[in-house]
VOGU-3710 file (C-alpha; in Angstrom, 3 decimals, decimal comma):
1> xxxxxxxxxx> -5,576/57,773/138,491  -2,954/57,628/135,446  0,191/58,771/136,131  2,017/60,316/132,888  4,133/57,613/132,509  1,193/55,253/132,499  -0,397/58,035/129,395  2,601/57,227/127,442  2,544/53,630/127,699  -1,202/53,761/126,513
11> xxxxxxxxxx> -0,110/55,505/123,306  2,427/53,036/122,558  0,204/50,039/123,936  -1,807/50,897/121,209  -0,002/50,882/118,490  1,709/47,649/119,690  -1,886/45,772/119,991  -2,529/46,988/116,262  0,766/44,966/115,204  -0,044/42,154/117,971
21> xxxxxxxxxx> -3,552/41,389/116,966  -2,160/39,367/113,942  -0,025/36,988/116,240  -2,086/35,326/118,831  1,023/33,859/120,602  1,471/37,930/121,904  -2,324/38,781/122,030  -2,304/38,059/125,741  0,453/40,469/126,055  -1,350/42,649/123,696
31> xxxxxxxxxx> -3,689/43,547/126,109  -2,082/43,178/128,863  0,101/46,178/128,557  -3,251/48,312/127,593  -4,418/47,541/130,795  -1,512/49,038/132,634  -3,298/52,249/133,563  -5,634/50,507/135,865  -2,260/49,492/137,849  -2,825/45,583/136,909
41> xxxxxxxxxx> 0,862/45,393/135,479  4,101/46,456/135,464  6,532/46,114/132,783  9,889/44,626/134,070  12,704/44,177/132,366  12,162/40,672/131,091  8,646/41,508/130,026  10,138/44,668/127,920  12,793/42,137/126,372  9,926/40,210/125,355
51> xxxxxxxxxx> 8,449/43,036/123,712  11,866/43,550/122,038  12,174/40,037/120,966  8,961/39,912/119,082  9,301/43,620/117,686  12,497/42,383/115,861  11,186/38,902/115,087  8,582/41,015/113,031  10,465/43,717/111,748  8,710/46,405/113,412
61> xxxxxxxxxx> 11,681/48,901/113,718  9,863/51,727/114,077  7,621/50,524/116,997  11,015/48,794/118,272  12,804/52,443/118,559  9,563/53,689/120,073  9,475/51,203/122,852  13,125/51,807/123,647  13,039/55,449/123,928  9,752/55,092/126,107
71> xxxxxxxxxx> 11,750/52,877/128,232  14,636/55,164/128,512  12,740/58,303/128,846  10,052/56,605/131,629  13,207/54,721/133,563  13,888/55,990/137,104  16,454/53,706/138,417  19,684/55,410/136,716  21,644/52,036/136,518  18,763/50,578/134,514
81> xxxxxxxxxx> 18,503/53,949/132,547  21,968/53,998/131,403  21,424/50,552/130,587  18,439/51,017/128,356  20,647/54,234/126,513  23,227/51,897/125,848  21,185/49,568/124,395  19,216/52,210/122,584  22,509/53,687/120,842  23,028/50,933/119,680
91> xxxxxxxxxx> 20,006/50,673/117,595  21,096/54,090/116,116  24,453/52,963/115,187  22,892/50,155/113,417  20,554/52,648/111,751  23,178/55,146/110,927  25,040/52,158/109,455  22,653/50,505/107,372  22,095/53,577/104,767  21,143/56,842/103,774
101> xxxxxxxxxx> 17,511/57,774/104,648  16,750/60,122/107,740  20,704/60,037/108,706  20,419/63,264/110,719  17,370/62,231/112,713  19,500/58,990/114,067  22,744/61,432/114,433  20,775/63,973/116,593  19,528/61,084/118,703  22,442/59,463/119,334
111> xxxxxxxxxx> 24,147/62,931/120,179  21,711/63,913/123,118  21,934/60,528/124,463  26,207/60,883/124,636  25,849/64,232/126,003  23,748/62,474/128,776  26,217/59,382/128,805  29,775/60,570/127,397  30,962/57,310/128,775  28,595/54,934/126,451
121> xxxxxxxxxx> 30,929/56,744/123,499  32,861/53,853/122,468  34,763/53,771/119,450  31,917/51,485/117,637  29,118/54,208/118,584  31,638/57,027/117,436  32,658/55,467/113,970  28,671/54,910/113,385  27,974/58,712/113,892  31,151/59,217/111,751
131> xxxxxxxxxx> 29,509/57,198/108,833  26,335/59,140/109,141  28,110/62,322/109,268  29,914/60,915/105,981  27,048/60,436/103,992  25,228/63,763/104,819  28,637/64,718/103,317  28,249/63,081/100,474  24,319/64,227/100,154  25,789/67,506/100,174
141> xxxxxxxxxx> 28,484/67,135/97,668  25,964/65,243/95,189  23,589/68,247/95,466  26,475/70,775/95,255  27,692/69,524/92,231  24,109/69,033/90,282  23,561/72,592/91,240  25,357/75,105/89,713  28,328/74,339/92,372  28,752/78,163/93,380
151> xxxxxxxxxx> 31,996/78,873/95,576  29,835/79,817/98,798  28,388/76,184/99,149  31,855/74,789/97,796  33,631/76,275/100,945  30,904/75,117/103,492  31,182/71,842/102,241  35,214/71,939/102,299  34,948/72,416/105,784  32,117/70,079/106,384
161> xxxxxxxxxx> 34,837/67,640/104,891  37,531/68,460/107,017  35,879/68,340/110,090  35,201/64,980/109,459  38,712/64,065/108,607  39,613/65,480/111,533  37,283/63,320/113,738  37,926/60,023/111,457  42,051/60,613/111,834  41,520/60,984/115,837
171> xxxxxxxxxx> 39,328/58,024/115,934  41,826/56,042/113,416  45,049/56,812/116,225  42,497/55,572/118,768  41,358/52,270/117,333  45,098/51,772/115,930  46,201/52,074/119,352  43,557/49,549/120,632  44,636/47,157/118,240  48,039/47,268/119,147
181> xxxxxxxxxx> 47,088/46,757/122,484  44,874/43,806/121,689  47,520/42,122/119,425  50,101/43,026/122,500  47,663/41,120/125,035  46,855/38,255/122,625  50,718/37,653/123,066  50,864/37,510/126,963  47,723/35,340/127,467  46,544/32,117/127,514
191> xxxxxxxxxx> 42,514/32,787/126,466  43,298/33,668/123,014  39,992/32,522/121,327  38,170/35,532/123,367  41,163/38,269/122,371  40,862/37,005/119,009  37,196/37,952/118,854  38,013/41,462/120,056  41,178/41,792/117,748  38,958/41,054/114,497
201> xxxxxxxxxx> 36,326/43,523/115,940  38,975/46,302/116,525  40,349/45,211/112,689  37,107/45,799/111,003  36,412/48,966/113,198  39,802/50,077/111,583  39,501/48,768/108,408  35,992/50,866/108,179  37,628/54,365/109,158  40,329/53,236/106,519
211> xxxxxxxxxx> 37,290/53,438/103,804  35,756/56,435/105,431  39,214/58,572/105,073  39,486/57,534/101,702  36,487/58,715/100,199  37,124/61,971/102,715  40,263/62,268/101,289  38,966/62,251/97,466  35,905/64,408/97,738  38,418/67,138/99,894
221> xxxxxxxxxx> 40,918/66,384/96,668  38,056/67,037/94,332  36,553/69,985/95,619  40,385/71,615/96,181  42,442/71,527/93,009  45,369/73,439/94,544  46,055/70,346/96,594  44,427/67,618/95,007  47,537/65,320/94,362  48,223/65,468/97,735
231> xxxxxxxxxx> 44,750/64,223/98,883  44,305/61,942/96,132  47,492/60,308/97,753  46,255/59,888/101,227  43,136/58,499/99,571  44,945/55,865/97,883  47,111/54,810/101,061  43,646/54,547/102,867  41,751/52,398/100,320  45,124/50,379/99,553
241> xxxxxxxxxx> 45,048/49,765/103,916  41,443/48,528/103,695  42,015/46,380/100,480  45,247/44,979/101,974  46,846/46,328/99,051  50,811/47,589/99,319  51,563/50,983/98,858  54,372/50,313/95,883  52,473/47,950/94,236  51,260/48,436/90,718
251> xxxxxxxxxx> 47,390/48,094/90,829  47,816/46,761/87,275  49,279/43,581/88,397  46,272/43,137/90,989  43,621/40,612/90,381  39,786/40,073/90,667  40,502/36,870/92,675  41,906/38,513/95,325  38,336/40,152/96,524  35,453/39,325/98,026
261> xxxxxxxxxx> 32,799/40,915/95,866  29,954/39,837/97,709  31,359/42,684/99,788  29,902/46,274/99,295  32,655/48,015/101,199  35,088/45,556/98,906  33,489/46,875/96,142  33,530/50,382/96,804  36,750/50,757/98,071  38,126/49,240/94,854
271> xxxxxxxxxx> 35,835/52,015/92,703  37,466/54,534/95,216  40,607/52,908/94,432  39,688/53,722/90,683  38,736/57,387/90,698  41,295/58,287/93,047  43,681/56,787/89,993  41,601/59,066/88,269  42,717/62,161/90,261  46,314/61,224/90,298
281> xxxxxxxxxx> 46,423/60,855/86,483  46,971/57,144/86,253  44,407/56,077/83,918  45,544/52,539/82,876  45,755/52,107/86,773  41,954/53,671/86,785  40,442/51,647/84,171  42,291/48,064/85,451  40,484/48,631/88,726  37,044/49,543/86,818
291> xxxxxxxxxx> 37,387/46,621/84,863  38,325/44,258/87,842  34,572/45,384/88,992  33,339/43,770/85,850  34,616/40,300/86,850  31,368/37,350/86,620  31,929/37,029/90,121  30,092/40,242/90,895  26,575/41,044/91,038  24,950/42,432/87,168
301> xxxxxxxxxx> 23,970/45,518/89,126  27,287/45,903/89,795  29,189/45,238/86,981  26,722/47,707/85,428  27,472/50,351/87,530  31,246/50,366/86,420  30,448/52,858/84,070  28,169/54,971/85,943  30,959/55,210/88,378  33,817/55,935/85,827
311> xxxxxxxxxx> 31,460/58,490/84,471  31,238/60,393/87,465  35,345/59,706/87,996  35,908/61,960/84,570  32,846/64,692/85,575  33,924/65,202/89,360  37,334/66,091/87,878  36,559/68,382/85,240  37,150/66,150/82,490  34,415/66,792/80,524
321> xxxxxxxxxx> 35,689/65,396/77,154  36,737/62,230/78,640  33,599/62,140/79,890  32,053/62,860/76,259  34,437/59,774/75,104  33,301/57,728/77,624  29,458/57,678/76,746  30,082/57,418/73,611  31,852/54,462/74,123  29,280/52,758/76,401
331> xxxxxxxxxx> 26,758/53,493/73,284  28,596/51,262/71,087  28,667/48,080/73,889  26,774/44,853/74,149  28,059/43,598/77,516  25,559/45,592/79,824  21,918/44,592/80,634  19,132/46,292/79,879  18,511/47,742/83,540  22,101/49,222/83,527
341> xxxxxxxxxx> 21,794/50,692/80,443  18,947/52,677/81,262  20,899/53,086/84,539  24,230/54,447/82,901  21,951/56,855/80,447  19,573/58,038/82,973  22,943/58,877/85,422  24,401/60,632/81,728  21,702/62,974/81,877  22,654/64,156/85,381
351> xxxxxxxxxx> 25,859/64,554/84,297  24,950/66,620/80,966  22,649/68,752/83,391  25,195/69,406/85,600  28,216/70,675/83,442  25,450/72,996/81,688  26,574/75,940/83,278  30,418/76,089/82,632  30,623/73,482/79,505  27,148/73,878/77,183
361> xxxxxxxxxx> 28,188/72,295/74,248  29,665/69,182/75,985  26,668/69,231/77,529  24,526/69,147/74,943  26,069/66,149/73,166  26,077/64,029/76,631  22,432/64,961/77,050  21,686/64,168/73,276  23,707/61,038/73,162  21,664/60,078/77,092
371> xxxxxxxxxx> 18,357/60,834/75,494  19,274/58,697/71,924  20,360/55,993/74,852  16,851/56,162/76,566  15,018/56,136/73,251  16,800/52,810/72,030  15,418/51,336/75,492  11,824/52,434/74,776  12,142/55,089/77,464  9,795/57,694/76,087
381> xxxxxxxxxx> 7,686/58,421/79,474  11,277/58,911/81,327  12,445/61,230/78,514  9,105/63,175/78,780  9,392/63,881/82,417  12,863/64,824/82,307  12,609/67,505/79,928  9,346/69,024/81,602  10,884/68,765/84,822  14,282/70,720/83,368
391> xxxxxxxxxx> 12,443/73,001/81,281  14,252/71,274/77,926  13,038/71,699/74,430  14,508/69,213/71,626  14,759/71,804/68,873  15,064/70,682/65,547  14,211/73,399/63,614  17,163/74,295/61,270  19,570/76,602/62,072  23,537/77,153/61,310
401> xxxxxxxxxx> 24,102/73,814/61,903  21,149/71,303/61,010  19,996/68,922/63,882  22,190/65,708/64,400  20,301/62,340/63,439  20,516/61,896/67,416  18,103/64,651/67,978  15,752/64,434/65,353  15,184/60,764/66,193  14,222/61,641/69,994
411> xxxxxxxxxx> 12,557/64,365/68,910  10,395/62,131/66,548  10,257/59,095/68,892  8,575/61,770/71,531  6,100/63,104/68,888  5,198/59,329/68,068  4,587/58,610/71,970  2,757/61,591/72,271  0,355/61,105/68,978  -0,273/57,609/70,413
421> xxxxxxxxxx> -1,300/59,126/74,063  -3,417/61,310/72,352  -4,629/59,737/68,988  -3,709/62,577/66,805  -3,259/62,440/63,348  -1,705/65,582/63,057  1,167/65,225/65,186  1,617/61,353/63,821  2,430/62,973/60,318  4,443/65,313/62,290
431> xxxxxxxxxx> 6,212/62,183/63,805  6,855/60,537/60,666  8,544/63,823/58,999  10,808/64,389/61,526  11,641/60,786/61,343  12,384/60,733/58,120  14,319/64,044/58,348  16,731/62,049/61,173  17,253/59,528/58,770  18,273/61,854/55,720
441> xxxxxxxxxx> 20,283/63,819/58,158  23,573/62,389/57,379  23,254/58,553/56,021  26,563/57,928/55,954  26,919/58,271/59,593  24,084/56,677/61,235  24,616/53,357/62,973  22,916/50,805/61,119  21,312/49,516/64,191  20,120/52,878/65,492
451> xxxxxxxxxx> 19,020/53,830/61,749  16,432/50,805/61,881  15,355/51,552/64,994  14,224/54,739/63,418  12,682/52,824/60,570  10,762/50,533/62,628  9,009/53,832/64,117  8,061/55,137/60,553  6,618/51,476/59,924  4,575/51,841/62,853
461> xxxxxxxxxx> 3,539/54,746/61,541  3,124/53,975/58,073  0,718/51,098/60,132  -1,323/53,917/62,063  -2,009/55,620/58,898  -3,143/52,974/56,940  -0,489/52,437/54,691  -0,485/49,102/55,169  1,334/47,732/52,014  3,898/50,005/52,409
471> xxxxxxxxxx> 4,368/49,416/56,189  4,238/45,442/55,584  7,372/45,806/53,303  9,252/47,800/55,443  9,008/45,471/58,149  9,586/42,062/56,568  13,145/44,112/55,702  13,521/45,376/59,307  13,009/42,260/60,851  16,194/40,424/58,758
481> xxxxxxxxxx> 18,311/44,079/59,898  17,442/43,153/63,576  17,936/39,652/63,686  20,017/38,240/65,462  21,091/40,975/67,650  17,423/42,413/68,909  15,633/38,873/68,323  12,557/40,402/70,311  12,377/43,441/67,903  12,675/41,220/65,192
491> xxxxxxxxxx> 9,849/39,006/66,066  7,828/42,325/66,555  8,451/43,413/63,109  7,665/40,266/61,328  4,323/39,841/63,306  3,359/43,647/62,576  4,067/42,630/58,833  2,075/39,813/59,119  -1,077/41,557/61,291  -0,592/44,843/58,262
501> xxxxxxxxxx> -0,890/41,930/55,268  -3,609/40,239/57,009  -5,940/43,366/57,346  -5,064/44,324/53,699  -6,183/40,826/53,058  -10,104/41,972/54,678  -10,252/43,871/51,729  -7,830/42,644/49,063  -8,081/39,133/49,137  -4,971/39,038/46,476
511> xxxxxxxxxx> -2,779/39,352/49,805  -3,752/36,255/50,865  -0,674/34,508/49,830  1,851/36,910/50,629  0,164/37,284/54,679  0,446/33,194/55,324  4,263/33,395/53,819  5,328/35,645/56,432  3,233/33,968/59,348  4,944/30,505/58,337
521> xxxxxxxxxx> 8,290/32,581/58,627  7,272/34,175/61,751  6,578/30,451/63,400  9,976/29,287/61,630  12,147/32,116/62,886  10,806/32,548/65,996  8,915/29,430/67,129  7,368/29,409/70,470  7,203/33,357/70,858  4,265/34,959/71,562
531> xxxxxxxxxx> 4,123/36,595/68,603  4,401/33,273/66,650  1,244/32,207/68,201  -0,300/35,581/67,488  0,453/34,821/63,986  -0,742/31,173/63,715  -3,961/32,543/65,136  -4,041/35,406/62,673  -4,128/32,457/60,120  -6,787/31,079/61,656
541> xxxxxxxxxx> -9,074/34,259/60,987  -8,308/34,451/57,927  -9,689/31,407/57,286  -13,008/32,381/58,804  -13,106/35,071/55,944  -16,440/34,398/53,678  -18,221/32,619/56,415  -20,835/33,732/58,218  -20,799/34,999/61,633  -22,360/32,718/63,265
551> xxxxxxxxxx> -20,150/29,907/61,158  -17,239/31,731/62,317  -18,682/32,035/65,954  -18,747/27,870/65,553  -15,351/27,609/64,440  -13,758/29,508/67,080  -15,901/28,155/70,019  -14,281/24,633/68,820  -10,777/25,786/69,917  -9,790/23,459/72,682
561> xxxxxxxxxx> -8,796/25,146/76,082  -5,352/23,896/76,209  -4,713/25,643/72,839  -2,076/28,416/73,441  -4,751/30,464/71,368  -7,959/29,871/73,412  -7,502/33,332/74,989  -6,918/34,725/71,742  -9,875/32,854/70,586  -12,578/33,823/73,136
571> xxxxxxxxxx> -11,407/37,647/72,859  -12,522/37,437/69,189  -15,697/35,435/69,826  -16,860/38,222/72,300  -15,665/41,128/69,744  -17,725/39,246/67,034  -20,790/39,140/69,187  -20,829/42,735/69,710  -20,638/43,184/66,134  -23,432/40,562/65,871
581> xxxxxxxxxx> -25,274/42,517/68,459  -24,483/45,805/67,340  -25,685/44,907/63,701  -29,015/43,441/64,854  -31,934/45,103/65,019  -32,776/46,481/68,488  -36,386/46,867/67,923  -37,760/44,097/66,595  -35,304/41,247/66,905  -36,554/38,974/69,130
591> xxxxxxxxxx> -32,940/37,277/69,762  -31,598/40,687/71,032  -31,737/39,704/74,598  -29,841/36,695/73,890  -26,942/38,613/71,658  -26,525/40,715/74,523  -26,140/38,042/77,007  -24,231/35,982/74,761  -21,854/39,151/74,478  -21,791/39,738/78,229
601> xxxxxxxxxx> -20,755/35,688/78,825  -18,051/35,822/76,265  -16,985/39,160/78,295  -16,808/37,256/81,712  -14,986/34,335/80,424  -12,639/35,746/78,661  -11,479/38,267/81,770  -11,294/34,638/84,293  -8,484/34,176/82,178  -5,047/34,777/84,127
611> xxxxxxxxxx> -2,795/35,196/80,946  -5,021/37,716/79,572  -3,675/41,551/79,639  -5,745/43,965/81,932  -5,801/46,398/78,597  -7,655/43,787/76,668  -9,588/42,499/79,710  -10,752/46,693/79,798  -11,471/46,815/76,120  -14,548/43,485/76,281
621> xxxxxxxxxx> -15,829/45,376/79,511  -15,947/48,280/77,551  -17,945/46,789/74,837  -20,082/45,600/76,982  -20,980/48,933/79,224  -21,402/50,488/75,209  -23,979/47,853/74,737  -26,160/48,054/77,652  -25,775/51,664/77,757  -27,377/51,573/74,299
631> xxxxxxxxxx> -29,752/49,205/75,052  -33,136/50,356/75,561  -33,466/48,145/78,930  -31,413/50,354/81,051  -29,863/48,382/83,582  -28,295/50,790/85,740  -26,931/48,259/88,641  -25,667/45,704/86,117  -23,788/49,005/84,397  -21,957/49,847/87,574
641> xxxxxxxxxx> -21,011/46,267/88,322  -19,066/46,219/84,729  -18,013/49,888/85,382  -16,314/48,717/88,790  -14,999/45,631/86,828  -13,424/48,128/84,457  -12,447/50,242/86,946  -10,033/47,388/88,312  -8,557/46,731/84,840  -7,748/50,577/84,300
651> xxxxxxxxxx> -5,554/50,872/87,286  -3,669/47,801/85,736  -2,710/49,898/82,570  -0,132/52,606/82,187  -0,999/56,238/82,270  -0,910/56,995/78,980  -3,168/53,803/77,571  -5,221/54,916/75,154  -8,196/52,689/76,346  -8,136/55,276/79,778
661> xxxxxxxxxx> -9,775/57,780/77,762  -12,492/55,777/76,666  -13,248/54,135/80,157  -13,951/58,141/81,327  -15,708/59,143/78,780  -18,292/56,008/80,008  -18,186/57,322/83,338  -19,168/61,051/82,058  -22,172/59,705/79,960  -23,076/57,435/83,207
671> xxxxxxxxxx> -23,012/60,517/85,278  -24,654/62,434/83,013  -27,841/60,166/82,660  -27,880/60,321/86,394  -27,881/63,685/86,310  -24,841/63,695/88,384  -23,186/67,197/87,589  -20,461/67,051/89,968  -19,221/63,503/88,815  -19,791/64,212/85,448
681> xxxxxxxxxx> -17,493/67,409/85,593  -14,743/65,258/87,334  -14,775/63,169/84,326  -14,772/66,273/81,818  -11,785/67,773/83,816  -10,066/64,604/83,084  -10,825/63,997/79,483  -9,653/67,840/78,637  -6,537/67,272/80,184  -5,977/63,546/79,033
691> xxxxxxxxxx> -8,162/63,183/76,238  -6,597/65,729/73,730  -6,656/64,798/69,856  -8,935/61,862/70,813  -12,538/61,188/69,537  -13,715/61,281/73,399  -12,642/64,884/73,864  -15,086/66,161/71,734  -18,030/65,270/73,672  -16,238/66,691/76,972
701> xxxxxxxxxx> -15,461/70,291/75,009  -19,031/70,270/73,919  -20,607/69,442/77,201  -17,780/71,597/79,140  -18,189/74,968/76,572  -21,857/74,449/76,868  -21,951/74,822/81,133  -19,713/77,511/81,015  -21,333/79,365/78,227  -24,516/79,456/80,065
711> xxxxxxxxxx> -22,862/80,041/83,767  -21,443/83,044/82,490  -24,548/84,440/80,586  -26,394/83,745/83,843  -23,610/86,104/85,606  -24,818/89,230/85,833  -21,080/90,636/85,952  -19,035/88,319/84,710  -15,605/89,131/85,300  -12,917/89,483/82,250
721> xxxxxxxxxx> -11,321/86,345/83,585  -14,031/84,300/83,392  -14,527/85,924/79,926  -11,371/84,603/79,025  -11,421/80,897/80,295  -14,597/80,938/78,128  -12,887/81,943/75,302  -9,863/79,522/75,321  -12,748/76,824/76,082  -14,017/77,506/72,746
731> xxxxxxxxxx> -10,981/78,431/71,005  -9,969/75,074/71,869  -13,452/73,476/70,927  -13,167/75,514/67,693  -9,468/73,893/67,005  -10,621/70,187/67,550  -13,936/70,493/65,229  -12,316/72,631/62,417  -12,892/76,137/61,385  -13,071/75,733/57,470
741> xxxxxxxxxx> -15,654/76,256/55,391  -16,181/72,953/55,009  -16,126/72,201/58,622  -18,785/74,715/59,384  -21,342/73,571/56,929  -21,143/69,696/57,430  -20,790/70,303/60,971  -23,529/71,787/63,036  -21,399/72,336/66,336  -18,712/73,442/64,476
751> xxxxxxxxxx> -20,602/76,019/63,052  -22,295/76,740/66,629  -19,223/76,757/68,575  -17,110/79,086/65,645  -19,997/81,586/65,654  -20,115/81,786/69,636  -15,750/82,465/69,257  -17,088/85,485/66,821  -19,519/86,730/69,477  -16,962/86,482/72,104
761> xxxxxxxxxx> -14,331/87,688/70,143  -16,776/90,634/69,269  -18,051/91,809/72,806  -14,314/91,855/74,162  -12,837/94,677/71,359  -11,506/92,155/69,218  -13,220/93,826/66,187  -10,892/92,327/63,037  -10,644/89,139/64,151  -14,447/89,106/64,912
771> xxxxxxxxxx> -15,059/90,485/61,528  -12,752/87,936/59,309  -15,085/85,524/61,741  -18,297/86,707/60,823  -17,890/87,103/56,943  -16,720/83,581/56,508  -19,800/82,674/58,581  -22,143/84,673/56,028  -19,901/83,464/52,963  -20,844/80,028/54,348
781> xxxxxxxxxx> -24,589/80,765/55,362  -25,541/83,779/52,754  -28,870/83,359/54,051  -28,319/83,824/58,258  -29,496/87,635/58,667  -27,675/87,133/62,170  -24,173/86,706/60,558  -25,096/89,289/57,869  -26,019/91,718/60,593  -22,836/90,914/63,176
791> xxxxxxxxxx> -21,219/92,019/59,361  -22,791/94,556/58,987  -21,964/96,237/62,901  -18,375/95,208/63,295  -17,570/97,117/59,387  -19,264/100,121/60,588  -17,530/100,019/63,854  -14,554/99,320/62,008  -15,201/102,554/59,924  -15,355/100,133/56,915
801> xxxxxxxxxx> -18,254/101,676/54,847  -18,396/101,041/51,708  -18,511/97,531/52,856  -21,105/98,072/55,432  -23,321/99,381/52,703  -23,143/95,914/50,620  -24,401/94,194/53,891  -26,997/96,435/55,483  -28,616/96,818/51,491  -28,879/93,148/51,354
811> xxxxxxxxxx> -30,255/92,870/55,004  -32,608/96,063/53,915  -33,796/94,547/50,860  -34,459/91,169/51,995  -36,607/91,405/55,450  -40,222/92,429/55,872  -40,835/96,233/56,320  -41,112/97,191/59,785  -39,412/95,020/61,832  -37,152/95,761/64,091
821> xxxxxxxxxx> -34,097/94,174/62,143  -35,233/96,098/58,703  -35,622/99,524/60,911  -32,087/98,888/62,069  -30,504/98,110/58,316  -32,032/101,162/57,082  -30,826/103,507/60,001  -27,377/101,804/59,498  -27,750/102,350/55,847  -28,281/106,075/55,889
831> xxxxxxxxxx> -25,816/106,217/58,399  -23,371/104,742/56,307  -23,991/106,528/53,097  -23,669/109,800/55,327  -20,150/108,795/55,974  -19,119/108,055/52,788  -20,254/111,694/51,147  -23,524/110,200/49,803  -25,774/112,860/51,628  -28,324/113,224/49,198
841> xxxxxxxxxx> -28,944/109,234/48,961  -28,877/109,701/52,697  -31,773/111,673/53,208  -33,442/110,043/50,423  -33,160/106,867/52,041  -34,457/108,342/55,263  -37,389/109,930/54,031  -38,344/106,982/52,216  -37,633/104,597/55,173  -40,385/107,027/57,225
851> xxxxxxxxxx> -42,964/106,620/54,266  -42,910/102,762/54,358  -43,326/102,705/58,023  -46,053/102,739/60,374  -45,942/105,087/63,094  -42,639/104,185/65,052  -42,481/103,486/68,969  -40,665/104,987/71,280  -37,002/103,281/70,810  -37,198/103,986/66,917
861> xxxxxxxxxx> -38,592/107,203/66,915  -35,387/108,241/69,455  -33,100/106,769/66,832  -34,525/108,486/63,929  -34,386/111,587/65,583  -30,994/111,466/66,379  -30,490/110,261/62,440  -31,754/113,213/61,457  -29,762/115,061/63,761  -26,942/113,706/62,109
871> xxxx> -28,105/114,513/58,563  -28,788/117,911/59,459  -25,449/118,843/61,003  -23,177/117,562/58,099
//
């Protein structure tokens, strides 16, 4: 029978077996562990070390720790148990020294073991625990600083740092004493080599306490303005001790060659020293230390981080104006990598948010500058997430002070990004207007390059709007403005100009010469670039104009597979084969199956090309899916196969890529065709959320509105919430389809949606709105009796009897006598005449109606009897 210890080992053995199955050399070991329950194998010290060695080798830290914890907990021999506890403590120490993740967990585990074995609290173990406490203290400070900095939390953090300093000072003294003892020992014995190694270890521990003490004093000084100078001096001394700099030496005299920048500790200690000089009000020494970090011997990431650290050094000490100066300065620098610039601007946003409550005006300036920096780096998605997460709005409406260029530029850029994702012409125009406002806000103060970036977005919008000639002229000019500072953007602008002109050539051949000149300039100025290659291919396509589709396909097929333009040619071939299939007579053409197969072959050939993008592959697969869905012979297995391929490429494009709504739309069509309402609803909901403003939203909205309407009408007692949700759905559908007279007269779906919304407004008591809608409908469709009737009912309900009389007369005079609608119109008209003091006319109409009407059924007899009572009472 298994013991509890063995049951624990089985659980561990199963985990280990999964790992070891990939390594044949240790397979027998995994099997042996799984057989422990049978008592066939006892794990001894040597075998345990085998497991540990292998786990270290394959980097399975989690399993290694589980193994050691299991051995320690289950060991009955106290001597061996202590030894395993020592080894486990060393592992915990390594984890606490290695970073910021899960520090509290490792620290807690280490402290619990030390309660059982206090004699294992070596200086190294104690130092690792203090390193963990330092990391947790740093996290507490960062959280406090970013989240309002309330006084109560501040006092707790001050106490946290004070307790840490007390322990560090005690440990520092102990290690210093041990260090002196080692030095003395090394002078009195012959075995100096071993002593020297031990001396280096103690010296390393001593330097580590100096490092931690330096930062502890620094943060304490930041938190306690009253003792800031004295605490900063102590921090200065500890950082100098760590970096081996004399206490009296001016920091402006030190050189980068004195430091080993491959050591993260040395770099961060120098950062600490720089930030401490800021607290001591030595700006020159502070700047010099930060400048040393930017030496070329340092990693690019570290050099870029210099500005983040310098920004924090100013913000932490509440020097908000100085922080703003630095932000403005970095905006003009070109010696930072793109990754470093993005990192700095993100840090700027964090800093701007942190001081929002204490310095709102400076916070706003810092935030705008940071957002402008990220806009410059094309970080639109991050900006959108940041604004949403922090519930910030880019207010660009004129107020007491007009919005700045930067603010309008950011807002326009975000609108442009939104317009692209939603395929919305309205938002695109708004983006253009906002960007034009930005350029006109203060032309004399706009940085020329930022102004060019703003005009570049406007030119892109002109392309999207079809203003190709205007866009091309602007893009040619901008290409020269960007060159040579931003070569990639300059090449892109020239390419877009060529593309715009090439598009114009298809309708207006007079642009042909200019297009070729622009493409030649593109190839000459940016040789070897992908834009130049695409330009050459565009020139090739211009040569296809005037050729038949078959002639063009033959010329494209002749392009050699070694040509850089070969993938582009394959893409173009596939598109032209789709056009050839789409334009053919699908009912009569004997070539129909051949054309469809040719299209499929082109798509397969293209997506085998590794250089082709996932987006371009997805586009061609969707063309094939479209053709297969429209084909008379519905090949469901082939369609599903193509959709599986499309799924793979869809995962490779950005989440806001305009092809994704098209992909989900086809998934919706396929589910609808298979009568799979669950899958269809999944796609509808996705499209409603992510395809706003696109042509694919229409189908989703119509289907959603119809199904929701049917569900509500079949429900005996729909809740007010269900009705309001249905109203919201139809409002969105009407907004998409249009509510103008032209829309409802030319688009049947628009008319039906508008009429249904009017009905829902009417039944929920929104009489005034419903009446306006029905009046518009009756004006657009004057012979529609249903719309006229609703107008009459709503006018009567609103006591607008003069207008109601006109409506009821039209109905009464245009309907066959004796029908229900005719009788209703006569009743309502009689009542309206009575309410407008035309009682004689009302009585005459009443009697005339009865004379012209055959015997009334019970319902109408009751209605006329009640009407007579009203006539007599008045």
